C-alpha positions, 0 to 999 in steps of 0.5 A, a space after each residue: 699619649 703616644 709611646 714609641 715602639 722600639 723595633 724588634 731586635 733593636 738594642 739599647 746602648 748602655 748609659 755611660 757612667 758619670 764621673 761620681 761612678 766612675 770615682 765610687 767604681 775605682 774607690 771600690 777596686 782599689 779597696 777589694 785589691 788593697 793588699 796588691 796595692 800596698 804590695 806596690 805601694 813601696 815601689 810608687 813612693 820610691 818613684 814619686 821621691 826619687 823620679 818626679 819630686 826632682 822634676 821641680 828642679 828643672 826650672 833652673 834651667 830657664 832661670 838666673 840660679 842664684 845659690 843664696 836666693 834659692 831655686 824660687 826667688 831665682 830670675 827667669 831667664 827664659 831658653 838663655 841657657 839652652 841658646 848656649 848649649 846650642 851655641 857652644 863649639 864644644 856641643 857636637 863633640 859631645 853629641 858626636 861622641 856619646 852617640 857613637 859610643 852607644 851606637 856601637 854598644 848597641 851594635 856590638 853590644 846587643 847580639 852578645 847576650 843573645 848569642 851567649 844565652 844560645 850557646 849556654 842554653 845548649 849545655 847538657 852538663 848542669 855543673 858547667 852551665 851553673 858555673 859558667 853563668 856565675 863566672 859571666 854575670 859576677 861582673 855586674 855586681 862590681 862597680 866601676 870604680 873596681 872594675 875599671 881598676 882591673 882594666 888598668 891592670 891588664 891594659 895600663 902602660 905596666 899592665 898585663 898586655 903591654 908586659 906580655 908584649 914588651 916581654 916578646 919584644 913589641 913595643 907597649 901600647 897605650 890602649 887607655 890614652 890613645 884616641 883610636 883605641 880608646 872607644 873600642 876598650 870602652 865598648 868591649 870592656 862594657 859588654 864584658 861586664 854586662 853581657 852574662 847579666 843581660 843573657 839571664 833575660 834571654 835564658 829565662 825567655 828560652 825556658 817559656 818556649 813551647 818544646 813541641 816546637 823543636 819536636 815538630 821541627 825535628 820531625 820536620 828534618 830540621 837541624 840544630 841551626 834551623 831550630 835556633 832560625 825558625 824556632 829559638 829566634 822568633 821565640 825570643 823575638 818579643 824579648 828582644 825587641 823590647 830590650 831594643 826599645 830600652 836600650 834606643 831610649 838610653 841611648 844618650 846615656 853613654 855610661 858616665 860611671 865607665 867613662 869617668 873611671 877610664 876618661 883622662 885628658 889625652 882622650 878628651 876629644 874623643 871620650 867626652 861624653 854629655 854626662 861627664 861635660 854635666 859633672 864637670 860644668 855643673 859641679 866642678 864649675 858651678 853652672 847649674 843652670 846649663 848643666 840643668 839645661 843639657 840633663 834635660 835636653 838629654 831626658 827629651 831625646 831619650 823620651 823621644 827615642 823610646 816613643 818612637 820605638 815603641 810605636 814602630 814596634 807595635 805598628 810591626 806588630 811586635 810586643 811593645 812596653 805600652 
């Protein structure tokens, strides 16, 4: 019987675990960290019930839905509703309005919480800092029904601004019924409502920056602006990258609550977005199949955008979501 001698220094590759071994190891890890899994179980159950199970209803987009026959018994029609959606004369306008409002929010709204956090971080009086922070993030907790009422009372035909204009001898400006100003009102009011809440994330990130970096910058003769440019902003870059990816994922989500509350017939040409169209078609006109098809298209585009942006960030060496 001949034996094969292994060369000196040669290593033996570890045996690959079988599927049964991996399963036992996974079960052992789950049992070992069972209390941690118990803590995250409610979150998992929430997303399974309210995020994943409703996806079964996406099949309505491919069926001629009959209410009395039910979702499962309705006949299949393939991509007929998607053809109707893309062939609609109104669909390009919906896409344009949604993208414009979303891009305006990203371009003008994304830097505002960063700038506000940088300014607030320089305040040394804690009572003043906390007071300003409380006042600015409080609107986040107001529903758009309440906040839109405040906007109407300020910018409406008989609102505060127009009352001051008439008192000064000028003409009234129809901010909410003028197509030229409606998008600006939507973007500005959206920023005002959310910038204080968004600044909390950046303030938390600022607290994690090593203070020795600022000391080294001051030793090198860097002023306050140089410290912000070379120390603070690089420290915020990972958080900014992640939030930018998340905002790109909701590019076709221009804010149904806000638009629905501020929208009127005079501004449908510039203010009608995909979500309000789905509301009218799906709930008011009972075209459930077309509304599901439009919503599915929106979800697929959002998925592609967030995956692409995450891939680009990883290629650039930045922190990504996964």
